[in-house]
C-alpha positions in Angstrom: 60.2 63.6 83.0 59.0 63.9 86.6 60.5 65.9 89.5 59.3 65.7 93.1 60.6 67.7 96.0 61.2 66.9 99.7 61.4 69.6 102.2 64.2 68.9 104.8 63.9 72.1 106.7 62.8 75.7 106.0 65.7 76.4 103.8 66.7 72.9 102.3 65.0 70.6 99.9 65.8 67.5 97.9 64.6 67.4 94.3 64.3 63.9 92.7 64.4 63.8 88.9 63.0 60.5 87.3 64.3 60.4 83.8 62.7 57.9 81.3 64.4 56.7 78.2 62.0 58.7 75.9 63.1 61.9 77.8 66.7 61.7 76.5 66.7 59.6 73.3 66.0 62.3 70.8 68.8 64.4 72.3 71.2 61.4 72.3 70.4 60.6 68.6 71.1 64.2 67.8 74.4 64.1 69.6 75.4 61.1 67.9 74.3 62.3 64.4 76.3 65.5 65.0 79.4 63.4 65.9 79.0 61.4 62.8 78.7 64.3 60.5 81.9 65.9 61.9 84.0 62.7 62.3 87.0 62.5 60.3 88.5 58.9 60.2 91.1 57.4 57.9 89.4 55.2 55.3 86.0 56.9 55.3 85.0 60.1 53.8 84.0 63.0 56.3 80.4 62.4 57.4 80.4 58.8 56.2 81.6 56.9 59.2 79.2 54.0 59.8 76.7 54.8 62.6 77.7 51.5 64.3 81.4 52.7 64.8 80.1 56.0 66.2 77.9 54.1 68.5 80.7 52.1 69.6 83.2 55.0 70.2 81.0 57.7 71.4 77.7 56.0 72.7 78.4 56.1 76.4 79.5 59.8 76.3 76.7 60.8 74.1 74.1 59.2 76.7 75.9 61.1 79.5 75.7 64.3 77.7 71.9 63.8 76.6 70.9 62.8 80.0 72.7 65.6 81.9 71.4 68.1 79.3 67.8 67.2 79.7 68.1 67.0 83.5 69.7 70.5 83.6 66.8 72.0 81.6 64.2 70.1 83.6 65.7 71.4 86.9 65.9 74.9 85.4 62.2 74.8 84.2 61.1 73.3 87.6 62.7 76.2 89.7 61.3 78.8 87.4 57.7 77.3 87.5 57.9 77.0 91.5 59.7 80.4 91.7 62.4 79.0 93.7 65.1 81.6 94.7 67.9 79.2 95.3 71.5 79.9 96.6 74.1 78.9 94.0 73.0 75.8 92.0 71.7 72.3 92.7 74.2 70.0 94.0 73.9 66.1 93.5 73.2 64.5 96.8 76.3 63.2 98.6 75.1 59.5 98.8 74.3 58.4 95.3 72.5 55.3 94.2 74.3 53.0 91.6 73.0 53.3 88.1 73.8 51.3 85.0 74.6 53.7 82.2 73.0 52.1 79.4 71.0 53.5 76.6 67.2 52.7 77.0 67.4 52.6 80.7 65.5 55.0 83.1 67.5 57.0 85.5 66.9 58.7 88.9 68.9 61.4 90.3 68.7 63.5 93.5 69.7 67.0 94.1 70.1 69.2 97.2 69.0 72.8 96.9 69.1 75.6 99.4 66.6 78.5 99.4 67.8 82.2 99.6 66.5 83.3 103.1 63.7 86.0 103.2 64.9 89.1 104.9 62.4 91.1 107.0 63.9 94.3 108.4 62.3 97.6 109.5 64.4 100.5 110.8 63.2 103.5 112.7 64.7 106.1 115.2 64.4 103.6 118.2 67.3 101.6 116.5 70.6 103.2 117.7 74.2 102.9 116.6 77.3 104.8 118.2 79.4 107.1 116.3 82.8 107.6 118.1 84.4 111.0 118.3 88.1 110.0 118.8 90.1 112.6 121.1 93.5 113.6 120.0 95.7 113.6 123.0 98.7 116.2 123.5 101.3 113.2 123.7 100.0 111.9 120.0 100.3 115.6 118.8 103.8 116.0 120.3 105.0 112.6 118.9 103.9 113.4 115.5 105.2 117.1 115.6 108.7 115.6 116.5 108.5 113.4 113.5 107.8 116.3 111.3 110.6 118.4 112.8 113.1 115.6 112.0 111.8 115.7 108.5 112.7 119.4 108.4 116.2 119.1 109.4 118.6 120.5 107.0 115.8 122.3 105.1 116.5 125.8 103.5 113.3 127.1 105.0 112.4 125.2 108.1 108.6 125.1 109.0 107.7 127.0 112.2 106.3 125.4 115.1 102.9 127.0 114.5 102.7 125.6 111.0 103.9 122.2 112.1 101.1 122.2 114.9 98.6 122.9 112.0 99.7 120.2 109.9 99.7 117.7 113.0 96.2 118.8 113.9 95.0 118.4 110.3 96.6 115.0 109.8 95.3 113.5 113.0 91.8 114.8 112.6 91.6 113.5 109.1 93.0 110.0 110.2 90.7 109.8 113.1 87.6 111.0 111.2 88.3 108.4 108.7 88.7 105.6 111.2 85.6 106.7 113.0 83.5 106.8 109.7 84.7 103.3 108.8 83.8 102.0 112.3 80.4 103.6 112.0 79.7 101.9 108.7 80.9 98.5 110.1 78.7 98.9 113.1 75.6 99.9 111.0 76.1 96.6 108.8 76.6 94.5 112.0 73.5 96.2 113.7 71.3 95.6 110.7 72.6 91.9 110.2 72.0 91.0 113.9 68.6 92.6 114.0 67.5 90.8 110.7 68.5 87.4 112.3 69.2 85.6 109.1 69.6 81.9 109.3 71.6 80.3 106.7 71.9 76.8 105.2 75.6 76.4 106.2 76.2 72.7 105.3 75.0 73.4 101.9 77.0 76.6 101.5 80.2 74.8 102.4 79.6 72.1 99.8 78.5 74.8 97.2 81.7 76.9 98.0 83.9 73.9 97.2 82.0 72.9 94.1 81.8 76.5 92.7 85.5 76.9 93.2 86.2 73.6 91.3 88.7 72.2 93.9 90.8 75.3 94.3 90.0 75.3 98.0 90.1 72.4 100.4 87.4 72.0 103.0 90.0 73.3 105.6 90.6 76.5 103.7 86.8 77.0 103.5 86.3 76.5 107.0 89.1 79.0 107.8 87.4 81.9 106.3 83.7 80.6 106.6 82.6 82.9 109.3 83.7 86.0 107.5 81.9 84.5 104.4 78.7 84.1 106.3 78.9 87.7 107.6 79.3 89.1 104.3 76.7 87.1 102.7 74.2 88.0 105.5 75.0 91.7 104.7 74.4 91.1 101.0 71.1 89.9 101.8 70.1 92.7 104.0 71.6 95.3 101.5 69.5 93.8 98.8 66.3 93.9 100.8 66.8 97.5 101.9 67.8 98.5 98.2 64.2 97.4 97.2 62.7 98.7 100.5 64.3 102.2 100.0 63.8 102.3 96.3 67.6 102.7 95.7 68.8 102.7 92.3 72.3 103.1 90.6 71.9 105.6 87.9 74.3 106.1 84.9 75.3 109.5 86.3 76.3 107.8 89.4 78.6 105.3 87.5 80.1 108.1 85.5 80.8 110.2 88.6 82.4 107.2 90.3 84.5 106.4 87.4 85.7 110.1 87.2 86.7 110.3 90.7 88.6 107.1 90.4 90.5 108.5 87.3 91.3 111.7 89.2 92.5 109.8 92.2 94.9 107.8 90.0 96.4 110.8 88.6 96.5 112.5 92.1 98.6 109.4 93.2 101.3 110.5 90.8 101.1 114.0 91.8 99.2 115.4 88.9 96.4 117.6 90.4 94.8 118.7 87.0 95.0 116.0 84.3 93.9 116.7 80.9 90.3 116.2 80.4 90.5 114.0 77.5 92.6 111.6 79.5 90.1 111.6 82.2 87.4 110.8 79.7 89.4 108.0 78.1 89.7 106.4 81.5 86.0 106.7 82.2 84.9 105.3 79.0 87.1 102.2 79.3 86.0 101.7 82.9 82.2 101.9 81.8 82.8 99.4 79.0 84.5 96.9 81.2 81.8 94.7 82.9 84.0 93.8 86.0 84.6 97.6 86.6 81.1 98.5 86.0 79.9 95.9 88.5 82.3 96.8 91.0 81.4 100.5 90.8 77.7 99.7 91.0 78.2 97.5 94.2 80.2 100.3 95.9 77.7 103.0 95.0 74.8 100.7 96.1 76.4 100.1 99.4 77.1 103.8 100.0 73.4 104.5 99.2 72.3 101.9 101.5 74.4 103.0 104.3 73.1 106.6 103.9 69.6 105.6 103.7 70.0 103.6 106.9 71.6 106.5 108.7 68.6 108.7 107.9 66.3 106.1 109.4 68.1 105.2 112.7 69.5 107.2 115.5 73.3 107.7 115.5 74.5 108.6 118.9 77.9 110.4 119.3 80.3 109.4 121.9 83.7 110.6 122.8 86.4 107.9 123.2 90.2 107.9 123.5 92.4 106.6 120.7 93.3 103.8 122.9 90.0 102.7 123.7 89.0 103.0 120.3 91.5 100.8 119.1 90.4 98.3 121.7 86.9 98.1 120.3 86.0 94.6 118.7 
């Protein structure tokens, strides 16, 4: 079997696979023999159906299975030998040549592949991102205090104005600190992605998203969320590069701590501040054994570690801003 590649640009290639009859005949015969061995047909003992009937009934599908199998194996071997880091998987070219599916024929297949972009990003103190300190206005405090007072109407022991003021300060400070931190992390991600200047094979990505989701989404639906997908994908590439550059690892202790915190948070949502240790341990054990939970926790931990490492490398400049101006930020 022969595979040749043609570079269409820095990220896209077309692989041409030339399949000779000798490349798939063994696999086809094996497939037909297996079908004959398992076939149960009235009038014949199991495994004794004539080969001519098996050929008549299953010859075409056995050919397709055999050819697809050897082509898939050849593509995988080619990409491993050439050390091609591709996005998704090879996709058949959109304009295909007509082929006669007949045993003994040679076949030619063409596949589009897209290479994963290389990320080159260095960060130092000349790189600057703004951290916003949101000012809490007296109007906001007054509005929230009035809401607290309404909640206290009819209470046996009304809360004093001083206590309400403390609650208001604590709530607004917490909310704005959280909003500011979320904004800073977003701006750090955007800054790094923009500086990396990653070009993506967008046409291929659109096709791959449709193929990978097996028709669950239309091209129009893909287009609707495509820019968001590209932004997220670029950040994933940056994060992977910085993870390697900074030597970041997700340890078992990190995963255990993540699962423990999640379990405690779940109990806290139901007002249980001190849940039994064995209950926490049970939840943690289940989460660490569930692959989807494990992957999700690992990704969250990795993202936090990368952001923390970036903040150590760059300059974070504090800036005061009103709540209204903060909400206007894009």
